[in-house]
C-alpha positions as CSV (number, residue, x, y, z in Angstrom):
1,X,0.0,0.0,0.0
2,X,1.5,3.4,-1.0
3,X,1.4,6.5,1.3
4,X,-1.5,8.1,-0.5
5,X,-3.8,5.1,-0.2
6,X,-2.8,4.6,3.4
7,X,-3.6,8.2,4.1
8,X,-7.0,7.8,2.5
9,X,-7.8,4.8,4.7
10,X,-6.8,6.7,7.8
11,X,-8.9,9.8,6.9
12,X,-11.9,7.8,5.9
13,X,-11.5,5.7,9.1
14,X,-11.6,8.8,11.2
15,X,-14.6,10.1,9.3
16,X,-16.9,7.1,9.6
17,X,-16.3,6.2,13.2
18,X,-19.0,8.3,14.8
19,X,-17.7,8.2,18.4
20,X,-14.2,9.4,17.3
21,X,-15.5,12.1,15.0
22,X,-18.0,13.3,17.6
23,X,-15.1,13.6,20.1
24,X,-13.1,15.6,17.5
25,X,-16.0,18.0,17.0
26,X,-16.4,18.3,20.7
27,X,-12.8,19.4,20.9
28,X,-13.4,21.7,17.9
29,X,-10.5,20.0,16.1
30,X,-10.7,17.9,12.9
31,X,-8.5,14.8,13.3
32,X,-8.0,14.6,9.5
33,X,-6.8,18.2,9.5
34,X,-4.5,17.5,12.4
35,X,-2.9,14.6,10.6
36,X,-2.4,16.7,7.4
37,X,-0.9,19.6,9.4
38,X,1.7,17.4,11.0
39,X,2.8,16.0,7.6
40,X,1.4,12.6,8.5
41,X,-1.2,12.5,5.7
42,X,-1.8,14.1,2.3
43,X,-5.1,15.4,0.9
44,X,-6.8,13.5,-1.9
45,X,-7.6,15.9,-4.8
46,X,-11.3,16.2,-5.9
47,X,-12.9,18.3,-8.6
48,X,-15.0,21.2,-7.3
49,X,-18.3,19.6,-8.4
50,X,-17.4,16.1,-6.9
51,X,-19.9,15.2,-4.2
52,X,-17.3,13.0,-2.5
53,X,-15.3,16.1,-1.6
54,X,-15.1,16.8,2.1
55,X,-17.0,19.7,3.6
56,X,-13.6,20.6,5.2
57,X,-11.7,20.4,1.9
58,X,-10.4,23.9,1.9
59,X,-9.2,23.6,5.5
60,X,-7.4,20.4,4.6
61,X,-5.7,22.1,1.6
62,X,-4.6,25.0,3.8
63,X,-3.2,22.6,6.4
64,X,-1.3,20.7,3.8
65,X,0.2,23.9,2.4
66,X,1.4,24.9,5.9
67,X,3.0,21.4,6.4
68,X,4.8,21.7,3.0
69,X,6.1,25.2,3.9
70,X,7.3,24.2,7.3
71,X,8.8,20.9,6.1
72,X,6.7,18.7,8.5
73,X,6.6,14.9,8.4
74,X,6.7,13.4,4.9
75,X,7.4,16.9,3.4
76,X,10.7,17.2,5.3
77,X,14.0,17.4,3.4
78,X,15.7,15.3,6.0
79,X,16.3,11.6,5.6
80,X,13.6,9.4,7.1
81,X,15.1,7.7,10.2
82,X,15.4,3.9,9.7
83,X,13.8,1.8,12.4
84,X,15.6,-1.5,12.6
85,X,13.9,-4.4,14.3
86,X,16.1,-7.3,15.5
87,X,14.4,-10.7,15.2
88,X,16.0,-12.9,17.9
89,X,13.4,-15.6,17.7
90,X,15.2,-18.9,18.0
91,X,18.6,-17.2,18.0
92,X,20.2,-18.6,21.2
93,X,23.2,-16.3,21.3
94,X,21.3,-13.1,20.8
95,X,18.6,-14.3,23.3
96,X,21.3,-14.8,25.9
97,X,22.5,-11.2,25.4
98,X,19.0,-9.8,25.8
99,X,17.9,-11.9,28.7
100,X,19.6,-9.9,31.6
101,X,18.1,-6.6,30.3
102,X,14.6,-8.1,30.0
103,X,14.8,-9.7,33.5
104,X,15.9,-6.4,35.1
105,X,13.2,-4.4,33.2
106,X,10.4,-6.1,35.1
107,X,7.2,-5.6,33.2
108,X,7.8,-4.5,29.6
109,X,5.4,-3.3,27.0
110,X,4.9,-5.6,24.0
111,X,2.6,-6.2,21.1
112,X,1.5,-9.7,20.2
113,X,2.5,-10.2,16.5
114,X,1.5,-13.9,16.2
115,X,0.0,-16.8,18.2
116,X,1.5,-20.2,17.5
117,X,-0.4,-22.0,20.2
118,X,-2.2,-21.4,23.4
119,X,1.0,-20.8,25.3
120,X,3.5,-19.8,22.6
121,X,3.5,-16.4,21.0
122,X,5.7,-14.0,19.0
123,X,6.0,-10.6,20.5
124,X,7.3,-7.2,19.4
125,X,9.0,-5.2,22.2
126,X,8.9,-1.5,21.1
127,X,11.4,-0.2,23.6
128,X,14.0,-2.9,22.7
129,X,12.9,-2.9,19.0
130,X,13.1,-6.6,18.8
131,X,10.9,-9.7,18.0
132,X,11.0,-12.6,20.4
133,X,9.3,-16.0,20.9
134,X,7.6,-16.0,24.2
135,X,6.4,-19.1,26.2
136,X,3.9,-18.7,29.0
137,X,5.3,-19.8,32.4
138,X,3.7,-21.9,35.0
139,X,1.3,-23.9,32.8
140,X,1.1,-27.1,30.8
141,X,-0.9,-26.3,27.7
142,X,-2.1,-29.0,25.3
143,X,0.3,-29.3,22.4
144,X,-1.1,-28.5,18.9
145,X,-0.7,-30.4,15.7
146,X,2.6,-30.3,13.9
147,X,3.6,-30.9,10.3
148,X,6.5,-33.3,10.1
149,X,8.2,-34.6,6.9
150,X,5.9,-37.3,5.6
151,X,3.2,-37.0,8.2
152,X,1.1,-34.8,10.4
153,X,1.4,-35.2,14.2
154,X,-2.1,-34.8,15.7
155,X,-2.6,-32.2,18.4
156,X,-3.6,-33.0,21.9
157,X,-7.2,-32.6,23.0
158,X,-8.3,-28.9,23.4
159,X,-5.1,-27.6,21.8
160,X,-7.1,-25.9,19.1
161,X,-9.5,-24.3,21.6
162,X,-6.5,-23.0,23.7
163,X,-5.0,-21.4,20.6
164,X,-8.3,-19.7,19.6
165,X,-8.7,-18.5,23.2
166,X,-5.3,-16.9,23.2
167,X,-5.7,-15.4,19.7
168,X,-9.0,-13.8,20.5
169,X,-7.7,-12.3,23.7
170,X,-4.3,-10.9,22.8
171,X,-3.5,-11.1,19.0
172,X,-2.4,-7.6,17.8
173,X,-3.0,-6.2,21.3
174,X,-0.7,-4.2,23.6
175,X,0.3,-6.4,26.5
176,X,2.8,-6.4,29.4
177,X,5.3,-9.2,29.9
178,X,7.7,-10.3,32.7
179,X,10.6,-12.4,31.4
180,X,11.9,-14.9,33.9
181,X,14.2,-17.2,31.9
182,X,14.8,-18.8,28.5
183,X,15.1,-22.3,27.2
184,X,17.9,-23.8,25.2
185,X,16.2,-22.9,21.9
186,X,16.3,-19.2,22.6
187,X,12.7,-18.8,23.6
188,X,11.9,-16.5,26.5
189,X,9.7,-17.8,29.3
190,X,7.6,-15.6,31.6
191,X,4.2,-14.1,32.4
192,X,2.0,-12.1,30.0
193,X,-0.6,-9.6,31.2
194,X,-3.6,-8.3,29.2
195,X,-5.7,-5.5,30.8
196,X,-4.3,-6.5,34.2
197,X,-5.1,-10.2,33.9
198,X,-2.5,-12.9,33.8
199,X,-2.9,-15.0,30.6
200,X,-1.5,-18.2,32.3
201,X,-4.2,-17.9,35.0
202,X,-6.9,-17.3,32.4
203,X,-6.0,-20.4,30.5
204,X,-6.1,-22.5,33.6
205,X,-9.3,-20.8,34.7
206,X,-11.0,-21.8,31.5
207,X,-9.8,-25.4,31.8
208,X,-7.5,-25.1,28.8
209,X,-4.3,-25.7,30.7
210,X,-3.0,-27.3,33.8
211,X,-0.6,-25.9,36.4
212,X,3.0,-27.0,35.9
213,X,5.2,-27.8,38.9
214,X,7.6,-25.0,38.0
215,X,5.0,-22.4,39.0
216,X,5.7,-23.2,42.7
217,X,8.5,-20.7,42.6
218,X,6.3,-17.9,41.3
219,X,4.3,-15.3,43.1
220,X,1.3,-16.3,40.9
221,X,1.3,-19.9,42.2
222,X,-1.7,-19.4,44.6
223,X,-3.7,-17.7,41.8
224,X,-3.0,-20.6,39.5
225,X,-3.9,-23.2,42.1
226,X,-7.2,-21.4,42.9
227,X,-8.0,-21.2,39.2
228,X,-7.2,-24.9,38.7
229,X,-9.3,-26.0,41.7
230,X,-12.3,-24.1,40.3
231,X,-11.8,-25.6,36.8
232,X,-11.5,-29.1,38.3
233,X,-14.9,-28.7,40.0
234,X,-16.5,-27.8,36.7
235,X,-15.1,-31.0,35.0
236,X,-14.8,-29.3,31.6
237,X,-12.3,-29.6,28.8
238,X,-8.9,-30.8,30.1
239,X,-10.6,-31.8,33.4
240,X,-13.5,-33.6,31.8
241,X,-12.5,-36.9,33.2
242,X,-11.1,-35.6,36.5
243,X,-12.1,-37.6,39.6
244,X,-11.4,-36.1,43.0
245,X,-9.2,-38.3,45.2
246,X,-10.7,-39.1,48.6
247,X,-9.0,-37.2,51.4
248,X,-7.5,-39.5,53.9
249,X,-7.3,-38.5,57.5
250,X,-3.7,-37.7,58.5
251,X,-2.6,-38.4,62.0
252,X,0.3,-36.1,63.0
253,X,3.4,-38.0,64.1
254,X,5.8,-36.1,66.3
255,X,8.7,-38.5,66.0
256,X,9.1,-41.7,64.1
257,X,10.9,-44.1,66.5
258,X,10.5,-47.3,64.5
259,X,11.8,-48.0,61.0
260,X,9.0,-48.6,58.5
261,X,9.6,-51.9,56.6
262,X,6.9,-52.3,54.0
263,X,8.4,-54.3,51.3
264,X,6.7,-54.5,47.9
265,X,7.5,-56.8,44.9
266,X,9.4,-55.2,42.1
267,X,11.2,-56.3,39.0
268,X,14.8,-55.0,38.6
269,X,15.4,-54.0,35.0
270,X,18.7,-52.0,35.0
271,X,21.8,-51.4,37.1
272,X,23.7,-48.2,36.4
273,X,27.5,-47.6,36.5
274,X,27.0,-45.6,39.7
275,X,25.2,-48.5,41.4
276,X,21.7,-47.0,41.1
277,X,19.0,-49.4,39.9
278,X,15.7,-49.1,38.0
279,X,12.7,-51.2,38.9
280,X,9.2,-51.9,37.6
281,X,6.2,-52.3,40.0
282,X,5.1,-55.9,39.7
283,X,1.4,-54.9,40.2
284,X,1.4,-52.8,37.0
285,X,3.4,-55.3,35.0
286,X,0.4,-56.7,33.1
287,X,-0.7,-53.2,32.1
288,X,2.7,-52.5,30.6
289,X,2.7,-55.8,28.7
290,X,-0.7,-55.1,27.3
291,X,0.3,-51.6,26.3
292,X,3.5,-52.8,24.6
293,X,1.6,-55.5,22.7
294,X,-1.1,-53.0,21.4
295,X,1.6,-50.4,20.6
296,X,3.6,-52.9,18.5
297,X,0.5,-54.0,16.7
298,X,-0.3,-50.4,15.9
299,X,3.2,-49.7,14.7
300,X,3.2,-52.9,12.5
301,X,-0.1,-51.6,10.9
302,X,1.2,-48.1,10.5
303,X,5.0,-48.2,10.5
304,X,6.9,-44.9,10.8
305,X,8.5,-43.5,7.7
306,X,12.2,-43.8,8.1
307,X,13.8,-40.4,8.5
308,X,10.5,-38.6,9.0
309,X,10.9,-38.0,12.7
310,X,12.9,-35.0,13.9
311,X,13.8,-35.6,17.5
312,X,13.7,-32.8,20.1
313,X,15.4,-32.9,23.5
314,X,13.0,-34.0,26.3
315,X,10.4,-35.3,23.9
316,X,8.8,-38.8,24.3
317,X,9.1,-41.0,21.2
318,X,9.4,-44.7,20.2
319,X,12.8,-46.3,19.7
320,X,13.8,-49.5,18.0
321,X,16.1,-51.5,20.4
322,X,18.8,-54.0,19.3
323,X,16.2,-56.8,19.6
324,X,14.3,-55.2,16.7
325,X,11.3,-54.3,18.9
326,X,9.9,-50.8,19.5
327,X,9.8,-49.3,23.0
328,X,8.7,-46.0,24.6
329,X,11.7,-43.6,25.1
330,X,12.6,-40.0,25.9
331,X,15.2,-38.0,23.9
332,X,17.9,-36.9,26.2
333,X,20.6,-35.4,23.9
334,X,21.1,-34.9,20.2
335,X,24.7,-34.9,18.9
336,X,23.7,-35.3,15.2
337,X,21.0,-37.1,13.2
338,X,23.2,-40.2,13.5
339,X,23.7,-39.9,17.3
340,X,20.6,-39.4,19.4
341,X,20.8,-40.3,23.1
342,X,17.6,-41.9,24.3
343,X,16.3,-43.2,27.7
344,X,13.9,-46.1,27.7
345,X,11.3,-44.9,30.2
346,X,9.9,-48.3,31.1
347,X,13.2,-50.1,31.6
348,X,15.8,-47.5,32.7
349,X,18.5,-48.3,30.1
350,X,20.0,-45.8,27.7
351,X,21.2,-46.1,24.1
352,X,22.6,-43.9,21.3
353,X,20.6,-44.4,18.1
354,X,20.3,-42.8,14.6
355,X,17.1,-40.8,14.2
356,X,16.0,-43.3,11.5
357,X,15.4,-45.8,14.4
358,X,13.1,-43.3,16.2
359,X,9.5,-42.4,15.6
360,X,6.5,-40.4,17.0
361,X,4.9,-41.9,20.1
362,X,1.3,-42.5,19.2
363,X,-1.0,-40.5,21.7
364,X,-2.9,-43.8,22.6
365,X,0.3,-45.1,24.2
366,X,1.6,-41.8,25.8
367,X,2.6,-41.4,29.5
368,X,-0.8,-40.0,30.1
369,X,-2.3,-43.4,29.3
370,X,0.4,-45.3,31.4
371,X,3.1,-43.4,33.3
372,X,6.8,-44.4,32.7
373,X,7.2,-47.7,34.5
374,X,11.0,-47.6,35.3
375,X,11.7,-45.9,38.7
376,X,15.2,-45.0,39.8
377,X,16.5,-45.9,43.3
378,X,19.9,-45.9,45.2
379,X,21.0,-48.4,47.8
380,X,20.3,-47.1,51.3
381,X,23.0,-47.2,54.1
382,X,26.0,-47.8,51.8
383,X,28.7,-45.7,50.2
384,X,29.6,-46.4,46.5
385,X,33.3,-46.8,46.0
386,X,35.0,-43.8,44.3
387,X,37.7,-46.0,42.8
388,X,36.6,-47.0,39.3
389,X,37.9,-50.7,39.6
390,X,36.3,-51.1,43.0
391,X,33.0,-49.6,41.8
392,X,33.0,-51.9,38.8
393,X,33.4,-55.0,41.0
394,X,30.4,-53.9,43.1
395,X,28.3,-53.2,40.0
396,X,29.2,-56.5,38.4
397,X,28.2,-58.4,41.6
398,X,24.8,-56.7,41.7
399,X,24.2,-57.3,38.0
400,X,24.9,-61.0,38.5
401,X,22.7,-61.2,41.5
402,X,19.5,-59.2,40.8
403,X,19.3,-57.8,37.3
404,X,16.2,-59.1,35.5
405,X,14.9,-60.8,38.6
406,X,12.1,-60.1,41.0
407,X,13.0,-58.6,44.4
408,X,11.4,-56.9,47.4
409,X,11.9,-53.2,47.9
410,X,11.4,-50.9,50.8
411,X,12.0,-47.1,50.6
412,X,14.1,-46.0,53.6
413,X,14.6,-42.2,53.0
414,X,14.5,-39.6,50.2
415,X,17.2,-37.5,48.7
416,X,17.6,-34.8,46.0
417,X,18.5,-37.3,43.2
418,X,16.3,-40.3,43.9
419,X,14.8,-42.4,46.8
420,X,17.2,-44.6,48.8
421,X,15.9,-48.1,49.4
422,X,16.8,-51.6,50.6
423,X,16.3,-54.6,48.4
424,X,15.7,-58.2,49.5
425,X,16.0,-61.4,47.4
426,X,12.5,-62.6,46.7
427,X,13.2,-66.2,47.8
428,X,15.7,-65.9,50.8
429,X,14.7,-62.4,52.0
430,X,18.4,-61.7,52.3
431,X,19.4,-58.0,52.2
432,X,21.2,-57.2,48.9
433,X,23.0,-54.1,50.3
434,X,24.1,-56.0,53.4
435,X,25.5,-58.7,51.2
436,X,27.7,-56.2,49.4
437,X,29.0,-54.9,52.8
438,X,29.7,-58.5,53.9
439,X,31.8,-59.1,50.8
440,X,33.8,-55.9,51.3
441,X,32.6,-54.4,48.1
442,X,31.1,-51.3,49.6
443,X,31.3,-49.3,52.8
444,X,28.6,-48.3,55.3
445,X,26.9,-44.9,55.2
446,X,26.3,-44.1,58.9
447,X,23.1,-42.2,59.5
448,X,22.0,-40.7,62.8
449,X,18.2,-41.1,62.5
450,X,16.9,-43.0,65.5
451,X,14.7,-45.4,63.5
452,X,17.8,-46.6,61.5
453,X,20.1,-47.4,64.3
454,X,19.3,-51.1,64.5
455,X,19.9,-51.8,60.8
456,X,23.0,-49.5,60.8
457,X,24.5,-51.5,63.6
458,X,23.9,-54.7,61.6
459,X,25.6,-53.1,58.6
460,X,28.6,-51.9,60.7
461,X,29.1,-55.4,62.2
462,X,29.1,-56.9,58.7
463,X,31.7,-54.3,57.7
464,X,34.0,-55.2,60.7
465,X,33.8,-58.8,59.6
466,X,34.8,-58.0,56.0
467,X,37.6,-55.8,57.3
468,X,38.9,-58.6,59.6
469,X,38.8,-61.0,56.7
470,X,40.5,-58.4,54.4
471,X,37.9,-58.8,51.7
472,X,38.1,-56.7,48.5
473,X,38.2,-53.0,49.7
474,X,39.9,-54.1,52.9
475,X,42.6,-56.4,51.5
476,X,45.3,-53.8,52.5
477,X,43.7,-53.1,55.9
478,X,41.7,-50.1,57.1
479,X,42.7,-47.4,54.5
480,X,40.4,-44.8,56.0
481,X,42.6,-43.6,58.9
482,X,44.9,-41.2,57.0
483,X,43.7,-40.8,53.4
484,X,39.9,-41.3,53.5
485,X,39.2,-37.8,52.2
486,X,41.7,-38.2,49.4
487,X,39.9,-41.3,48.1
488,X,36.4,-39.9,48.6
489,X,35.4,-42.0,51.6
490,X,34.1,-40.9,55.0
491,X,34.1,-42.9,58.2
């Protein structure tokens, strides 16, 4: 559109909007004349007998003459300043440079240029003159459909409704944003406000999103929880199948003096190099078998097109293991299309595969249908050897004894990485960790909790026996006296 036609649109727009024109007359100032006098519009020429000519035509011509004489706006002889807009969408390096400024700015003005989905938008920041991709914080919004090479990945339920809701509310509107962080793809994450309302809260309130656990750190967490509780009660959209869990009476316990030993049957599927182990709950084993059978039948009927899947870090997918079967997995790292690191979520093992052996996980077999079945644990009451050879001996012993066998598990205490538990052999009820101590393959981790003192004493007695017999770690005697810290052990 050229300047003249743009001007015509602007003047006609001001003319037919009754409220705006009435306001202009009230102030005794014609908006069209004001635009022309500032050099921001030009007058369309009409013949004297043309009935389309404005009743203020002469005033408009006079205003244009003054603007030309004074060199206002587009009549200026000076060069028009160039406004450069930096598009940093998806540019990780530029995004890292902008991040500190946006974080310190607090609430920044922005205009919503485009809405990709309910929680992903493209924004223009006038003050910074840049375009960014913005992700709403604190919520888990249904993912929309995606076009992949060779196929279309279907969107999650209510993803389209969430996108429409966001579009109708904020598209091409002035908003305020608070940037908190950014992801590895260079997308900014934060909060968006429209007319004083938080968009994340509004999506949750209208049952188009769920609260994500990362919202706990935010000052908006209470508002999000209140909105989610109200949405759950309505049982609409994403909460249509929600069933409220019965509230159990909780009896306060001042001090736990007895160790809780409630062993449950598990199947040990994987032992890691740092002596952690993954187990499946025996009670849900039949559900996993049925899901795997149905998933493989579905894949056999609709096999993925080789090379059509573009893996993304953190995404769930299907992966073909060395046995030629498909399993559920999660992408952990992408070195190249030929080297994709995956974690098998139902078994706990990891593998590096080419992307040609990966595919889209069908929604019917997602973690929403059946959660990941492999749970990570560490052995309670023991210290894993820091020496590589000694640690390998301990891992080899555990692999021989319990991998791919059924055991009994009891969670003893929690930690930042994973729960710590004791394992028993299913037949003899012997303590696996205690057996490692008796063989001198590991050392005891002394804990001071009162409820653990009986079992710790048993472990320490076993350690003394191994030390006396000079087994494995103790073959050169008690090495801890002078150089325990050097080798990473504590008494």
